[in-house]
C-alpha positions, 0 to 999 in steps of 0.5 A: 314282255314275257309270259313268265310270271316271275318277270317284272312285265308279263302278259295276262289275258282276260275279258272283263266285258262279260263279267257278272256279279256272282251270288252263292246260288250262281250266276245268270245272264247270256254272254260269250261265243255260242259254240263255247256256251254251256247248255245252262247258259243258253237256257238262262238257268243259274250256273256256276264254274262248271260252264268254264269246264264246258268251254274248256272241253270245246277249246280242247277240240279246237286245239287237238284238231285245228278245226272250229267247232260246229262248222256245219251249223251256219247260225248261232241259233243252230249252234245253240240247238245242237248244244241243247240237244247234246250234239258235240263236235265229232273229229272222226267226221272230219277224218281226224285221228287223235294221237292222245286218247287220254286227252280225248277222254278228258275232252268228252268229260268236260262237255257233258250235258249235266254240270255235275257230270263234268270234272272239277278243276282239281280233278282235271289237274289230276288228269294232266299229272298222269303219265297216261296223258302223254304216254298212252297213244291208242285205245281200242275199242274206245267208247265211240266204237260200235263193237266191244271185245269179250272173252279174249283168250290171247293177244299177240303182234303180227307183222305181215303183208296183206295180199291186197293193196292197202293204203297203210304201209306194212306195220305191226298188227294186233291180233286178238282171239276170242272164244265164247262157248263154241264160237271162236273169232279173231280180230286183226286191228291195224294200229297205224290206220286205226281200222279193223282189218278183219273181224271174222269167225273161225271155228276151232278150239280155244287159242291159249297162246300165239307166236309169229314164225316166219310169215305165219302165226302159230296158235297153241290150242287147248281141248284138241291139244293142237298147234294151228298154223294161221296165215295167208295162202291165195286168199284175202282172209287168213285161215288155218293152213295146217296143224301139229297134233298128238300133244300130251297136254294143253299148250301153254307157251311158245317161243321162237329162236333163230341161230346159224340158219336153224329156226327153232320153236320151243313149246311148253305143255301143262304136264311139264313137257318141252316140245322143240320144233326145228327147221333149216331156214334156207331149206329148199321146199320141194313140190312133193314135200308139204311145209309141215314135213320140213319141221322135226320134233323133239320131246323133252321131259323137264323132270318136274313131276308133271308141274305145268311149264307156264313160261320161258325166256331165252337168256345168257346171250341166246345160249340158254332157255330158262323154263318155269315149271311148277316152283322151279326153273329148268335151265336148258342148253339150246345147242345141245338140248340138254338140261344143265341145271334146276333152280328152286324158286321156293321151298320144295314143300310148297306144293301150290307155288307156280312160276307164272310169268318170266322176262329177261334182258337176254344176257345176264338177268332174269325176272320171275314171279309166282302165280298170284304173288305180289313179288318179283324175283331178280336172278343172276343168270351167270351165277344162278342165284337170286339177287333182288326182290321187288315188292309190287303190292304198294298202293301208290308206288310212284317214286318209291323204291320197291327193290330189296336185297334177298332176305332183307324184305321181311325184316322191314315189316315187323319189329321184335318185342322187348322179350325177343330183343332180350333173348336176341330171338331172330324173328321171321316176318309172317307176311309171306311164307314164300319169302322165307327161302328168297335169301338163300343161295341154295337154289338148286333143286335136288334130283331126288326131290319128290313133289306132287302136281297141284290142281290148275283149277284148285291150287290149294288141293293136290292134283291127281290126273285121271284118264277119264277126267271130265273137268273143263279144260276151258276152266282149267286154262282160265285159272292158269292164264288169268292170274286175276284173283289174290290167293287166300294164303297170300291175301295181304297182296291185293295187287298181285303181278299178272305180267312182266316185260323188260324193254329199254332198261325198264321193268314193266309189271302189270297188276291185278288192280289194272295198272302197270308200274314201270321200274328202273332196274338200275335204281329199283325205283318206280318211275311211272304208273300207267292206267292208274286211278285217274284212268278207269277205262270204260267207267269201271274200276274192277279191271286187271292187266291180262297180258302185255306184248311189245311191238314195233321193235320195242317202241310201243307196248300193248296191254290187254285189260280185262274189265269186269261188269260191275262198277265200284266207288265214285263216278269215273272221269271217263265216258259212260258205258252203254247199257249193253256194255254194262251187262257184260265183261269186256276187254280193251287194248291199250298202246303205250309209248315205251319211255326210257328212264330219262323220259319218265323223269323228265315228265315227272320233273315237268309236272312238279314244276308246273303244279309246284309240287 
């Protein structure tokens, strides 16, 4: 015998003992195992195929936990009463933690009390085709958690040992900073134990960026323009240990680098300044010297006329620092601390361009994207030239090639007219003005080029700094860090790039529609789409990826998702929001396994094999 339907003899399981005659109005009659019976069967109502969906949800609980449902109920009457009152099996009471939250979402949907609220078999098949079914490993907070996140300004990874004994081994923790008006709080979530270690208030300025340095976390703050050193010292609760102050502008990003016994922290400011902190790793601390006094500080003007330095990456085998400042890249030699090159990303007359995100492989390739743009540019570090463009605004990009050689993308969007063919007129596509210079190898920025800094709050206006300005820095940094809304001049890109990460040969790109596309940088094809249309988290379609941070030695990727309060479109296949959550904007952390190209291809091949696509 075989389970293969192609074989001559194969096994089929069925139960004709409970079969009943079906009419167009449905079926009546009570039969089956009580714990798997839908409420409408027990009430002797007319029912349809949605009762099988309910039973499938109960079966998923038994499959995922290995426990029989309703073990606490000793009789069939007690089980029926529990089902009719909306009580469902709770694996958390049994001490279980599911490793596949996507399956949990489907399970909760299948056993909904109302039959129309349950998914159809077609909708369920869409669930199983999604990469999230296997790649999504944690979701916080889930619909069952009693807390929710709001006003998350920064999320980072903290690998530390707690001062007291814990049941879990030391591992990466997810550190979140929230800021609502004057109230600043932090949440420390232990992914391995699925527990909230800390959820405390800590007065202070809003945190815009963070970076772990040794055992502590450096917090870049706005308003007060300080760096706070956050960690443990003879206390059970982490606190601010000391601060660095006297910065000229808001702190946008920090990057750590260690080489030859020297620990360096690079810090970029909103006025185009780079601040470098340096410390000898093996320096013996004297009791008379404070920890902050061991760090030296150097300030470098990037000479970009005050344009914000929002992102940076260490590349070229740890010898160069590429800083995105305004619409150009400043290349800094890490050893000599000298500026060795400037590369123009767009034409210099474009005053609104701002390099917002950047990533690299650490050797010879860097990827950049402009603020509120649907394109990602690939750079050759050695030659200082652009090599490819990635078009990231595709509606359904899975299995599509999105990479083009520089200068060839525009020609794909418009065909010349007959008159233009006769005149052999060279046509430039109107799809995006910023693409006009992408094909040029003349990327270096002239030293005498002058341009003005744009407003961070109003990118279409010319920015003029006034010492007495009373503009809200909170609103300013919101505009600078969120990348949440499509630019009017670039409004053909309703899905723009918000974050970039390169791990295991794959380019992860977060978008404003709330999904993450994963591109094989060798072939330029999209091999995976995560958090796609089938995973409208918390029942809301209006969301976007705010940031992504890898963890556990690049084995997992964390994504911070911002979910706005209004729902759009048809009902989503996830548990419903409580009334309190519906009225507020909230955030959620997704944790994915980082797959290689081969793993993505294997999953896609299996989906096609199973569903005969």
